[in-house]
MINULUM-168056 format. One record per residue (C-alpha): z, x, y. Coordinates in Angstrom, 1 decimal. Each point is the difference from the previous one (the first is absolute). Layout:
# MINULUM-168056
       zz       xx       yy
        Z        X        Y
...
# end
This chain:
# MINULUM-168056
       zz       xx       yy
      0.0      0.0      0.0
     -1.0      1.5      3.4
      2.5      0.4      2.8
     -1.8     -2.7      2.0
      0.3     -2.4     -3.0
      3.6      0.9     -0.4
      0.7     -0.7      3.6
     -1.9     -3.3     -0.1
      1.7     -1.1     -3.2
      3.5      0.7      1.4
     -0.6     -1.4      3.4
     -1.4     -3.2     -1.6
      3.1     -0.2     -2.1
      2.2      0.4      3.0
     -1.8     -2.7      1.9
      0.1     -2.5     -2.9
      3.7      0.8     -0.6
      1.0     -0.4      3.6
     -1.7     -3.4      0.3
      1.3     -1.4     -3.3
      3.5      1.2      0.3
      0.8     -0.8      3.7
      2.4     -2.8     -0.9
      1.7      2.0     -2.8
      2.3      1.5      2.7
      1.9     -3.2     -0.5
      2.2      1.5     -2.7
      3.5     -0.6      1.1
      1.1      3.5     -0.7
     -2.9      1.5      2.1
      0.0     -2.7      2.7
      3.8      0.1      0.5
      0.6      1.5      3.5
      1.7      3.3      0.1
      3.5     -0.7      1.3
      0.7      3.7      0.8
     -1.0      1.4      3.4
     -2.9      2.3     -0.3
      0.9      2.0      3.1
     -2.4     -0.2      3.0
     -2.7     -2.6     -0.1
     -3.2      1.2     -1.5
     -2.8      0.6      2.4
     -2.8     -2.5      0.1
     -2.7      0.6     -2.6
     -2.5     -0.1      2.9
      1.5      3.4      1.1
     -2.0      1.6     -2.8
     -3.4     -1.0      1.5
     -1.8      1.4      3.0
     -0.4     -2.3      3.0
     -3.4      1.5      1.0
     -3.0     -1.7     -1.6
      2.2     -2.2     -2.3
     -2.1     -3.1     -0.8
      1.9     -1.4     -3.1
      3.7     -0.2     -0.7
      2.0     -1.9     -2.6
      3.8      0.1      0.0
      2.1     -1.6     -2.7
      3.7      0.1      1.0
      1.2     -0.5     -3.6
      2.0     -2.9     -1.5
      3.3      1.7      0.5
     -0.5      0.0      3.8
     -0.3     -3.8     -0.1
      2.3     -0.7     -2.9
      1.6     -3.2      1.3
     -3.4     -1.6      0.8
     -1.4      1.1     -3.3
      2.8     -1.5     -2.0
     -0.4     -3.4      1.8
     -3.7     -0.2     -1.0
     -1.4     -2.1     -2.8
     -1.9      3.1     -1.3
      3.3      1.8     -0.5
      1.6     -3.0     -1.8
     -3.1     -0.5     -2.2
      0.0      3.7     -1.0
      3.8      0.2     -0.6
      1.6     -3.4     -0.6
     -3.0     -1.4     -1.8
     -0.4      3.4     -1.8
     -3.7      0.5      0.7
      0.6      3.5      1.2
      1.4      1.4     -3.3
     -3.0     -1.5     -1.8
     -2.5      1.5      2.3
      1.8      3.4     -0.1
      0.2      0.0     -3.8
     -3.7     -0.8     -0.4
     -1.1      2.6      2.6
      2.1      2.7     -1.6
     -1.6     -0.6     -3.3
     -3.5     -0.2      1.4
      0.5      3.2      1.9
      1.3      1.7     -3.1
     -3.3     -0.8     -1.6
     -1.9      1.3      3.0
      2.0      3.2      0.0
     -0.8      0.5     -3.7
     -3.7      0.0      0.8
      0.2      2.0      3.2
     -0.5      3.7      0.4
      3.6      0.1      1.4
      1.7     -1.4     -3.0
      2.9      2.5      0.4
      0.7     -1.0      3.6
      2.4     -2.8     -0.8
      0.3     -3.5     -1.3
     -0.9     -3.5      1.2
      3.7     -0.4      1.0
     -0.2      3.0      2.3
     -3.1     -1.3      1.7
      1.5     -3.4      0.5
      3.1      1.5      1.5
     -2.1      2.1      2.4
     -1.7     -3.2      1.4
      3.3     -1.9      0.0
      1.6      2.7      2.1
     -2.9      0.1      2.4
      0.3     -3.7      0.7
      3.7      0.3      0.2
      0.1      2.8      2.5
     -3.4     -0.3      1.8
     -3.3      1.8      0.5
     -2.7      0.5      2.5
     -3.7      0.8      0.0
     -2.2      1.1      2.9
     -3.5      1.1      0.9
     -1.2      1.9      3.0
     -3.0      2.0      1.2
     -3.0     -0.1      2.4
     -2.8      0.2     -2.6
     -0.3     -2.2     -3.1
     -0.9      3.1     -2.1
      3.2      1.7      1.1
      2.5     -2.8     -0.1
      3.5      1.2     -1.0
      2.7     -1.8     -2.0
      3.6      0.2     -0.8
      2.3     -2.0     -2.3
      3.8      0.3      0.4
      2.4     -1.5     -2.5
      3.6     -0.2      1.1
      2.7      1.6     -2.2
     -2.7      0.7     -2.7
      1.2      3.5     -0.9
      1.2     -1.1     -3.4
     -0.2      1.7     -3.4
     -2.5     -2.5     -1.5
     -2.5      0.4      2.9
      0.4      3.8      0.1
     -0.7      0.2     -3.7
     -3.2     -2.0      0.3
     -1.3      1.9      3.0
      1.0      3.4     -1.4
     -1.7     -0.8     -3.3
     -3.2     -1.0      1.8
      0.2      3.1      2.2
      0.4      2.3     -2.9
     -2.7     -1.6     -2.1
     -2.4      0.2      2.9
      0.8      3.7      0.2
     -0.4      0.5     -3.7
      3.7      0.8     -0.5
      2.5     -1.4     -2.4
      1.0     -3.6      1.0
      3.7      0.8     -0.2
     -0.2      3.0      2.5
      2.0     -0.7      3.1
      0.0      1.6      3.4
      3.2      1.3      1.5
      0.8     -1.5      3.4
      2.5      1.2      2.6
      1.9     -2.3      2.3
     -1.5     -0.6      3.5
     -3.3      1.6     -1.1
     -3.1     -2.1      0.0
     -1.7      0.7     -3.3
     -3.4     -1.5     -0.2
     -1.4     -1.0     -3.4
     -3.6     -0.5     -0.8
     -0.3     -3.0     -2.3
     -3.8     -0.4      0.3
     -2.8      2.1      1.3
      0.2     -1.8      3.4
      3.5     -1.3      0.2
      3.5      1.5      0.3
      3.6     -1.2      0.1
      3.4      1.3      1.0
      3.6     -1.2      0.4
      1.2     -0.6      3.6
      3.8     -0.8      0.3
     -0.2     -2.0     -3.3
     -3.2     -1.8      0.9
     -3.3      0.9     -1.7
     -3.1      0.7      2.1
     -3.5     -0.2     -1.3
     -2.9      1.1      2.1
     -3.3      1.9     -0.1
     -0.1      3.7     -0.9
     -1.4      0.9      3.5
      2.5     -2.1      1.9
      3.3      1.7     -0.8
      0.2      2.0      3.2
     -0.9     -2.9      2.3
      2.4     -2.4     -1.8
      2.8      2.7      0.0
     -0.5      0.3      3.7
      0.7     -3.7      0.4
      3.0      0.0     -2.2
      1.5      3.1      1.8
     -0.6     -1.5      3.5
     -2.9      2.3      1.1
     -2.3     -3.0      0.1
      0.7     -3.6      1.2
      0.7     -2.4     -2.8
     -0.9     -3.6     -0.4
      3.5     -1.5      0.7
     -1.1     -1.0      3.5
     -3.6     -0.8     -0.8
     -1.0     -3.0      2.2
     -1.2     -2.1     -2.9
      3.3      0.6     -1.9
      2.2     -0.7      3.1
     -1.9     -3.2      0.7
      0.7     -1.3     -3.5
      3.6      1.0      0.0
      0.5     -1.7      3.4
     -1.8     -3.2     -1.1
      2.2     -3.0     -0.4
     -0.2     -1.7     -3.4
      1.8     -2.8     -1.8
      0.6      2.1     -3.1
      1.6      3.3     -0.9
     -2.9      2.6     -0.3
      0.2      2.5     -2.8
     -3.6      1.4      0.1
     -2.4      0.7      2.9
     -3.6      1.1     -0.2
     -2.7      0.5      2.6
     -3.6      1.1     -0.1
     -1.3      1.0      3.4
     -3.7     -0.9     -0.5
     -1.0      1.3      3.4
      1.4      3.4     -0.9
     -1.6      0.2     -3.4
     -1.9      3.3     -0.5
     -3.7     -0.8      0.4
     -2.6      0.6     -2.7
     -3.4     -1.2     -1.0
      1.7     -2.8     -1.9
      2.2     -1.2      2.9
     -2.6      0.3      2.8
     -1.9     -3.3      0.4
      2.3     -1.9     -2.3
      0.0     -3.5      1.6
      3.5     -0.9     -1.2
      1.6      3.3      1.0
     -1.7     -0.2      3.4
      1.8     -3.3      0.8
      3.4      0.7     -1.6
      2.4      2.2      2.0
      3.2     -0.1     -2.0
      1.7     -1.2     -3.1
      3.8     -0.4     -0.1
      2.1     -1.3     -2.9
      3.7     -0.7     -0.5
      1.8     -0.9     -3.2
      3.6     -1.1     -0.4
      2.5     -2.8     -0.7
      1.0     -3.3      1.6
      2.8     -1.7     -1.9
     -1.4     -0.5     -3.5
     -3.6      0.6      1.0
     -2.1      3.2      0.0
     -2.0      0.0      3.2
     -3.3      1.8      0.6
     -1.7      0.0      3.4
     -3.4      1.6      0.6
     -1.5      0.2      3.5
     -3.7      0.9      0.4
     -0.8      0.9      3.6
     -3.6     -1.0      0.7
     -0.3     -1.3      3.6
     -2.5     -2.7      1.1
     -2.8     -0.2      0.7
     -0.7      1.0     -3.6
     -3.5      0.9     -1.0
     -1.9      0.6     -3.2
      1.8     -0.9     -3.2
      3.3     -0.3      1.9
     -1.4     -3.2      1.6
      0.9     -1.6     -3.3
      3.6      0.3      1.1
     -0.6     -2.6      2.7
      0.6     -3.3     -1.8
      1.6     -3.3      0.8
      3.7     -0.5     -0.4
      2.2     -2.7     -1.5
      3.7     -1.0      0.0
      1.9     -1.6     -2.8
     -0.6     -3.4      1.6
     -3.7      0.4     -0.7
      0.4      0.4     -3.7
     -0.3     -2.9     -2.4
      3.1     -1.0     -2.0
      0.5      1.8     -3.3
      0.5     -2.2     -3.0
      3.4      0.2     -1.7
      0.4      3.2     -1.9
     -2.9      1.8      1.7
      2.0      2.9      1.4
     -2.7      2.6     -0.4
     -2.8     -0.1      2.6
     -2.1      2.0      2.4
     -1.2     -1.4      3.3
     -2.6      1.8      2.1
     -2.1     -0.9      3.1
     -3.5      1.5      0.1
     -3.2     -1.1      1.6
     -2.3      0.3     -3.0
     -3.3     -0.3      1.7
      1.0      2.4      2.8
      1.3      2.5     -2.5
     -3.2      0.0     -2.0
     -1.9      0.6      3.3
      2.2      3.0      0.9
     -0.5      1.4     -3.5
     -3.8     -0.2      0.3
      0.1      1.4      3.5
      1.9      3.1     -1.2
     -2.6      0.6     -2.7
     -2.7      0.8      2.6
      0.9      3.7     -0.4
     -0.5     -0.4     -3.8
     -3.5     -1.5     -0.3
      0.0      0.0     -3.8
      3.1     -2.1     -0.4
     -1.0     -2.2      3.0
     -3.3     -0.8     -1.7
      1.6     -0.8     -3.3
      2.5     -2.3      1.7
     -2.7     -1.8      1.9
     -2.1     -0.4     -3.1
      3.0     -1.5     -1.8
      0.6     -2.5      2.8
     -3.7     -0.9      0.0
      0.0     -0.5     -3.8
      3.0     -2.3      0.3
     -1.7     -2.1      2.6
     -3.2     -0.2     -2.0
      1.7     -0.9     -3.2
      2.5     -2.6      1.3
     -1.8     -1.2      3.2
      3.2      0.9      1.8
      0.7      2.7      2.6
      3.2      1.6     -1.1
      1.2      1.2      3.4
     -1.0     -3.1      2.0
      0.2     -2.9     -2.5
      2.9      1.0     -2.0
      2.2      2.7      1.6
     -0.7     -1.5      3.4
      1.8     -3.2     -0.9
      3.0      1.5     -1.9
      3.2      1.6      1.3
      1.7      1.5      1.7
      3.1     -0.9     -1.9
     -0.1      0.9     -3.7
      2.8     -0.4     -2.6
      0.5      1.4     -3.4
      2.7     -1.8     -1.9
      1.5      0.2     -3.5
      1.0     -3.4     -1.4
      2.0     -0.8     -3.2
     -2.4     -1.7     -2.3
      2.0     -0.1     -3.2
     -1.3      0.6     -3.4
      1.5      1.5     -3.1
      0.6      3.7      0.8
      1.7      1.4     -3.1
     -1.1      3.7      0.3
     -0.9      2.5      2.7
     -3.7     -0.7     -0.1
      0.5     -3.8      0.5
      2.8      0.7      2.6
     -2.5      2.0      2.1
     -2.7     -2.5     -0.6
      2.3     -2.9      1.1
      0.9      1.8      3.2
     -3.6      0.9      1.0
     -1.4     -3.4     -1.0
      2.0     -1.4      2.9
     -1.7      2.1      2.7
     -2.0     -1.8      2.6
     -2.0      1.1      3.1
      0.0     -2.5      2.8
     -2.4      0.5      3.0
      0.2     -2.1      3.1
     -3.1     -2.1      0.6
     -1.3     -0.6      3.5
     -3.0     -2.2     -0.8
      0.5     -2.0     -3.2
     -3.4     -1.5     -0.2
     -1.8      3.3      0.6
      2.1      1.7     -2.8
     -0.6     -2.9     -2.3
     -3.7      0.3      0.4
      0.0      3.7     -0.6
      2.2     -0.3     -3.0
     -2.2     -2.7     -1.5
     -3.1      2.1      0.5
      1.6      3.1     -1.6
      1.5     -1.9     -2.9
     -3.3     -1.7     -1.0
     -1.7      3.4     -0.2
      2.8      1.5     -2.0
      0.3     -2.9     -2.5
     -3.7     -0.1     -0.5
     -0.1      3.7     -0.6
      2.7     -0.3     -2.6
     -1.6     -3.0     -1.8
     -3.3      1.8      0.0
      1.4      3.2     -1.3
     -2.1      1.2     -3.0
      3.0      1.4     -1.9
     -0.1      0.1     -3.7
      0.9     -3.3     -1.7
      3.8     -0.3     -0.6
      0.7      2.9      2.5
      3.1     -0.5      2.2
     -0.9     -1.4      3.3
      1.9     -0.9      3.2
     -0.5     -3.6      1.1
      0.6     -1.5      3.4
      0.2     -3.7      0.7
      0.5     -2.1      3.1
      2.7     -2.6     -0.4
      0.0     -3.5      1.5
      2.6     -0.7      2.6
      0.9     -0.2      3.7
     -0.2      3.7      0.5
     -2.9      2.2     -1.2
      1.3      1.8     -3.1
     -1.7      2.6     -2.2
      1.6      1.1     -3.2
     -1.0      3.0     -2.1
      0.7      0.0     -3.8
      0.4      3.4     -1.6
     -1.1      0.1     -3.6
      2.7      1.1     -2.5
     -2.1      2.9     -1.1
      0.5      1.5      3.4
      3.7     -0.8      0.5
      1.5     -1.1     -3.3
      2.8     -2.5     -0.2
      2.8     -0.1      1.0
     -1.0      2.3      2.9
     -3.2     -2.0      0.7
      2.0     -3.2      0.0
      1.6      1.0      3.3
     -3.2      0.7      1.9
     -2.5     -2.6      1.3
     -1.4      1.4      3.3
     -0.3     -2.9      2.5
     -1.4     -0.5      3.5
      1.2     -3.0      2.1
     -1.2     -0.7      3.5
      2.8     -1.8      1.7
     -0.1     -1.6      3.5
      1.1      3.2      1.7
      0.1      2.7     -2.7
     -2.3      1.5     -2.7
      2.2      0.6     -3.1
     -1.0      2.4     -2.7
      2.5      0.0     -2.9
      0.3      2.0     -3.2
      0.8     -3.3     -1.7
     -0.8     -3.6      0.7
      3.7     -0.9      0.2
      0.7      2.7      2.6
     -3.0     -1.0      2.1
      1.1     -3.7      0.0
      3.5      1.0      0.9
     -1.2      2.0      3.0
     -2.3     -2.7      1.1
      2.8     -2.6      0.1
      2.2      2.3      2.2
      0.8     -2.2      3.1
      1.7      0.6      3.3
      1.3      3.1      1.6
      1.4      3.0     -1.8
      3.7      0.5     -0.2
      0.9      3.7      0.6
      3.3     -0.4     -1.9
     -1.8      1.4     -3.0
      0.4      3.4      1.7
      3.8     -0.2      0.1
      1.7      2.5      2.3
     -3.2      1.8      0.7
     -1.5     -3.0      2.0
      1.9      1.0      3.1
     -1.5      3.5      0.0
     -3.6     -1.2      0.1
     -1.9      0.5      3.2
     -1.0     -3.1      2.0
     -3.7      0.5     -0.9
     -1.6      1.9     -2.9
     -3.3      0.9     -1.5
      1.4      0.5     -3.5
      3.1     -1.3     -1.8
      0.8      0.3     -3.7
      3.1     -1.2     -1.9
      0.8      0.8     -3.6
      2.9     -0.8     -2.3
      0.5      2.7     -2.7
      2.3     -2.3     -1.8
     -2.9     -2.0     -1.3
     -1.5      2.9     -1.9
      3.2      1.8     -1.3
     -0.5     -1.7     -3.4
     -3.5      1.6     -0.1
      1.5      3.4      1.1
      2.8      0.0     -2.5
     -2.2     -1.2     -2.8
     -2.6      2.6      0.8
      2.3      3.0     -0.1
     -0.2      0.3     -3.8
     -3.8     -0.4      0.2
     -0.3      2.6      2.7
      2.0      2.5     -2.1
     -2.1     -0.7     -3.1
     -3.1      0.5      2.1
      1.3      3.3      1.4
      1.0      1.1     -3.5
     -3.5     -0.6     -1.2
     -1.4      2.1      2.8
      2.4      2.8     -0.7
     -0.8      0.0     -3.7
     -3.7      0.3      0.9
      0.6      2.9      2.3
      2.1      1.8     -2.6
     -2.6     -0.6     -2.7
     -2.8      1.4      2.2
      2.1      3.1      0.6
      0.8      0.4     -3.7
      3.7     -0.6      0.7
      2.4     -2.1     -2.0
      2.2     -2.6      1.7
      2.7     -2.3     -1.4
     -1.0     -3.6     -0.8
      1.4     -1.3      3.3
     -0.4      2.7      2.7
      1.8     -2.2      2.4
      2.7     -2.1     -1.5
      1.2     -3.2      1.6
      3.5     -1.2     -0.5
      0.0     -3.8      0.2
      3.5     -0.2      1.3
     -1.1      1.9      3.1
     -2.6     -2.5      1.0
      1.4     -2.3      2.7
     -0.6     -3.7     -0.3
     -2.0     -2.0      2.5
      3.2     -1.9      0.9
      1.9      3.3      0.7
     -2.8      1.2      2.3
     -0.5     -3.3      1.8
      3.7     -0.1      1.0
     -0.9      2.5      2.7
     -3.5     -0.8      0.9
     -1.4     -2.2      2.8
     -3.4     -0.8      1.6
     -1.8      2.8      1.9
     -2.3     -0.2      3.0
     -2.7      2.1      1.5
     -1.4     -0.8      3.4
     -2.6      1.6      2.2
     -0.4     -0.5      3.7
     -3.1      1.3      1.9
      0.2      0.4      3.7
     -1.6      2.0      2.7
      1.8      3.2     -1.1
     -0.9     -0.2     -3.7
      1.7     -1.3     -3.1
      3.7     -0.4     -1.0
      0.7     -0.7     -3.7
      3.5     -1.1     -1.0
      1.1     -0.3     -3.6
      3.5     -1.2     -1.2
      0.6     -0.1     -3.7
      2.7      0.5     -2.7
     -2.0      2.7     -1.8
     -3.0      2.0      1.2
     -3.3     -1.8     -0.3
      1.7     -3.2     -1.2
     -2.4     -2.1      2.1
     -3.1      1.7     -1.6
     -2.0     -1.2     -2.9
     -0.1      3.7     -1.0
      3.3     -0.7     -1.8
     -1.9     -2.1     -2.5
     -3.0      2.3     -0.4
      1.4      2.3     -2.7
      1.1     -2.9     -2.1
     -3.4     -1.7      0.4
     -1.6      3.2     -1.3
      2.3     -0.1     -3.0
     -0.4     -3.7     -0.7
     -3.8     -0.2      0.3
     -0.8      2.3     -2.9
      2.2     -2.3     -2.2
     -2.1     -2.9      1.2
     -3.3      1.6     -0.5
      0.7      0.9     -3.6
      1.4     -3.4     -0.7
      3.4     -1.5      0.1
      1.5      2.0     -2.9
      1.1      3.1      1.9
      1.6     -2.0      2.8
      1.8     -2.2     -2.5
      1.2      2.9     -2.0
      1.3      1.6      3.2
      1.9     -3.1      0.9
      1.5     -0.1     -3.4
      1.1      3.6      0.5
      1.6     -1.0      3.3
      1.8     -2.9     -1.6
      1.5      2.3     -2.6
      1.0      2.5      2.7
      1.9     -2.7      1.8
      1.7     -1.0     -3.2
      0.9      3.7     -0.6
      1.4      0.3      3.5
      2.1     -3.1     -0.7
      1.3      1.5     -3.2
      1.1      3.1      1.7
      1.6     -1.8      2.9
      1.9     -2.1     -2.5
      1.1      3.2     -1.7
      1.1      1.5      3.3
      2.1     -3.1      0.6
      1.5     -0.6     -3.5
     -0.6      3.4     -1.7
     -1.9     -1.7     -2.8
     -3.5     -1.3     -0.4
     -0.4     -3.8      0.2
     -0.2     -1.9     -3.3
      0.2     -3.6     -1.1
      2.6     -2.2      1.7
      2.5     -0.9     -2.8
      2.8     -2.5     -0.6
      3.5      1.2     -0.7
     -0.9      0.4     -3.7
     -2.9      2.2      0.7
     -2.7     -2.6     -0.6
     -3.1      0.5      2.2
     -0.4     -2.8      2.5
     -2.6      1.2      2.5
     -2.5      2.9      0.1
      0.5      3.3      1.9
     -2.8     -1.4      2.2
      2.5     -2.4      1.4
      2.7      2.8      0.3
     -2.2      2.1      2.3
     -1.0     -2.8      2.4
      2.3      1.2      2.7
     -1.7      3.4     -0.1
     -3.5     -1.4      0.5
      0.9     -1.9      3.1
      0.6     -3.3     -1.9
      3.7     -0.4      0.6
     -0.5     -3.7      1.0
     -1.7     -0.8     -3.4
      2.7      2.0     -1.8
      2.7     -2.1      1.6
     -1.6     -3.2     -1.3
      0.6      0.9     -3.7
      3.0     -1.1     -1.9
      0.8      3.4     -1.6
      2.3     -1.5     -2.5
     -2.7     -2.2     -1.5
     -3.0      0.9     -2.2
     -3.5      0.4      1.4
     -1.1     -3.5     -1.4
      3.0     -2.0      1.3
     -0.9     -3.1      2.0
      0.8      1.8      3.2
     -1.5      3.4     -0.7
     -3.3     -1.4     -1.4
     -0.8     -1.4      3.4
      0.0      3.5      1.4
     -2.6      1.4     -2.4
     -2.8     -1.3      2.2
      1.3      2.3      2.8
     -1.2      3.1     -1.8
     -0.4      3.0      2.4
     -3.5      1.5      0.4
      1.2      3.4     -1.0
      0.3     -1.1     -3.7
     -3.7     -1.0     -0.2
     -2.6      2.5     -1.1
     -3.1     -1.0      2.0
     -2.2      1.1     -2.9
      1.2     -2.8     -2.3
     -2.4     -2.9     -0.4
      0.8     -3.4     -1.3
      3.7      0.9     -0.1
      2.6     -2.6     -0.8
      1.8     -1.2      3.1
      3.1      1.9      1.1
     -0.3      2.6     -2.8
      0.1      3.8      0.3
     -1.1      2.9     -2.1
      2.4      2.5      1.7
      2.6      0.6     -2.7
      2.5      2.6     -1.3
      0.8      1.5     -3.4
      3.5     -0.5     -1.5
      2.1      1.5     -2.8
     -0.8      2.8     -2.5
      0.4      2.7      2.6
     -2.2     -1.6      2.7
      1.1      0.2      3.6
      1.7     -3.4     -0.1
      2.5     -1.2     -2.5
      1.0     -3.6     -0.8
      3.5      1.3     -0.8
      0.8      1.2      3.5
     -1.2      1.4      3.3
     -1.7      3.4      0.3
      0.1      2.5      2.8
     -1.9      3.1      0.9
      2.5      2.2     -1.7
     -1.2     -1.4     -3.4
     -3.7      1.1      0.7
      0.2      3.5     -1.5
     -3.7      0.1     -0.7
     -0.7      0.0      3.7
     -0.9     -2.9      2.3
     -3.6      1.2      0.2
     -0.3     -0.3     -3.8
      1.6     -3.4     -0.5
     -1.6     -3.4      0.3
      1.8     -2.6      2.1
     -2.3     -2.9      0.5
     -3.4     -0.6     -1.8
     -2.9     -2.4     -0.1
      0.3     -2.0     -3.2
     -2.7     -1.8     -2.0
      2.1     -3.2     -0.2
      1.3     -1.7      3.2
      3.4     -1.7      0.4
      1.3     -2.4      2.6
      1.3      2.3      2.7
      3.6     -1.3     -0.1
      0.3      0.1     -3.8
      2.0      3.0     -1.4
     -2.4      0.8     -2.7
     -0.9      3.7     -0.3
     -2.0      2.3     -2.2
      1.8      1.2     -3.1
     -0.7      3.7     -0.6
     -1.0      0.7     -3.6
      0.2      3.8     -0.7
     -1.7     -0.6     -3.4
     -3.1     -1.8      1.4
     -3.3      1.8      0.1
     -1.4     -2.5      2.5
      0.0     -0.4      3.8
      3.5     -1.5      0.1
     -1.4     -3.1      1.7
     -1.5      1.9      2.9
     -3.3     -1.2      1.5
     -1.5     -1.3      3.2
     -3.2     -1.4      1.4
     -0.7      3.3      1.9
     -3.0      1.6     -1.8
      1.0      2.9     -2.2
      3.8     -0.1      0.2
      3.1     -1.3      1.8
      2.4      1.0      2.8
      3.5      1.2     -0.7
      2.9      0.6      2.2
      2.1      3.1     -0.8
      3.7      0.4      0.6
     -0.7      2.4      2.9
     -1.8     -2.8      1.9
     -3.5      1.3     -0.6
     -2.8     -2.3     -1.4
     -2.7      1.4     -2.2
     -2.9     -1.4     -1.9
      0.2      0.5     -3.8
     -3.2     -0.2     -2.0
      0.0     -2.1     -3.2
     -1.0      3.2     -1.9
      3.5      1.5      0.5
      1.5      1.5     -3.1
      2.5     -2.3     -1.6
      2.5      2.8     -0.3
     -0.3      0.8      3.6
      0.5     -3.6      0.9
      3.2     -0.2     -2.0
      1.3      3.1      1.7
     -0.6     -1.5      3.4
      1.9     -3.2     -1.0
      3.1      1.9     -1.1
      2.5      1.1      2.7
      1.8      2.7     -2.1
     -2.2      0.9     -2.9
     -0.3      3.6      0.9
     -3.8      0.0     -0.4
     -2.1      2.5      1.9
     -2.9     -1.7      1.8
     -2.7      1.9      1.8
     -1.6     -1.5      3.2
     -3.5     -0.1     -1.6
      1.0     -1.8     -3.1
     -0.6     -3.5      1.4
# end
């Protein structure tokens, strides 16, 4: 690997790590403020950077400097009280361990060391700056507060020695109060400065040293920095950043750039206000704006201009834009790009010729300026992550204000006739899947598209039925017919109470407003975590195989008990808002949210990417994944029960030891079903007159979605009992009895025969049987099993019968290899 490749690899890893682990500094031990006095206050991080020619500066004070505000925030409580932080940290440590194993610096430390480096940086603070007069000679420096720690020194020294062709473990002796510069790449160096670590270019040491030593003026009193520090805000600012566009070093890339020519300055602040994280960005681009910046000049609206959101539609985006004018500005700016201008003009001409409608004049000219994107709750059976995502996005609608109803209706009719005729005349092969569009009779022009099941198989396809409805004052485009109809019936004026406490912080007029409630998608997030880890494990295994390396079966292991529930997360979440105001000076963007990017659909994107492959290959993979998630929830309940009572749950018995109710009833309080648990008469059998009425309230977690034509209120999630199995009908069993190891002992399995979920009927382990011990499922090729350590694995039906018996016993003393099943 070349030095340049080494540098690129490592710098890429640092960038990814810093982004992904920003919130991991929430660990209570690291985030706890230092109660001891550290002596004199540390000088500002800006003192490390030159004032002259500085055009970019980012200063992050560190969480410890704002400890009280940080601990009040929803983000802190989600990461600590809801225990999301330990989960993220554990997964990143394991993932980085795998990355280190494959890296050229495998001796430089562990994933834990790298995580601690980033956590400390976010606890104590860091700064990054750029300066220079020419783009080709721009200088940089990164300063990390209190970073002179053994783990970081080990990493940097290892890289330094390897780059020099020396043993990785060789260290350089340093003397107190002596600035020892280390070369960690051909172009970059680092040194320790009063406990801080400074990174900069190899040729910039002398100049930067002059700034630190006071020979050159530093950036503490830089006008841009002073202005931001003096600005009044309604929140406690922890990070400040500015980009002085007017001072940017000029180059062939920056000269003539229409956007850069109009923008003078970008300023950003990030901090806390009560429970919210606040982000403010100001783009200084004074009017009159020309060129592409003219797109900034759009109409405004107030909350009073927005239509009422139907009940439950708490996720929306509202924007004001003159569509026809914006298209004109876009075409005008293409005059300097004849090729793209010609292709755009040809596309508009082709549209007019095909549909007998002028897009700019006859369509866009009668629409807007107010546009609303809403998410409505449309219902439907969402029993796995794929259908949960589908259910959410099938409720999305786009509503565009209509200024001339009759003109839009005429254009819509003309376009629809051509489209429908084209579809009906499609010369596709007989029997080939084909989208169909129909116009429905009614008071409002309504067009419904039907997606064939070959394109979107059920149940995913059942959620989507794209629909266009032309209302009296709005054009509605919905991902489903129900969502479009809901939006079309929305009457009256909008009630801003949906924004909660953030409503008061909104400007009087806006060009853009978005509101999102992360609580609506936490079930998707928590359900997707196991899928995400499985996906990453697959990618890691592929990389190891390509490099001829061996890796354990689960490169990244997920402990089910560490995954927070949606209920635990939602206890600290609230709606978020993002608003944008455009005035004569430029744009001001204000975002207030419980977690970063909570208002953005980006949150959903990774899980869509995970869910879609399951849909495209049929429903089997998604159903199997949901089955895995069910069993992991059961495993978490078993361990929570053990933590509370020091034994695993078993059948609820009478005073003589006779089983009355299944263990599935006993764990109800641990799967968020306390209310249902309280309804049972625990001193009566499962089929008593009272308890029989509760059978129909079977929790969804006991249903494997792969089962077809299943008897009502039955389950195939069962346990083995007696003859050395994990569970014993003679008494309760705890972890101390599992001497074979929890990762080698079956806890809950999928059985061939189902039972009523409240009935205490379990699988009898037969050590003399040469069969499958009653194990089976409708998953192709095998069945899911839950091990006593909380992990869920898929066992093929080809498993050796001896290995299966060994997995069932809890103290058989058998030796089982990981590749034997």
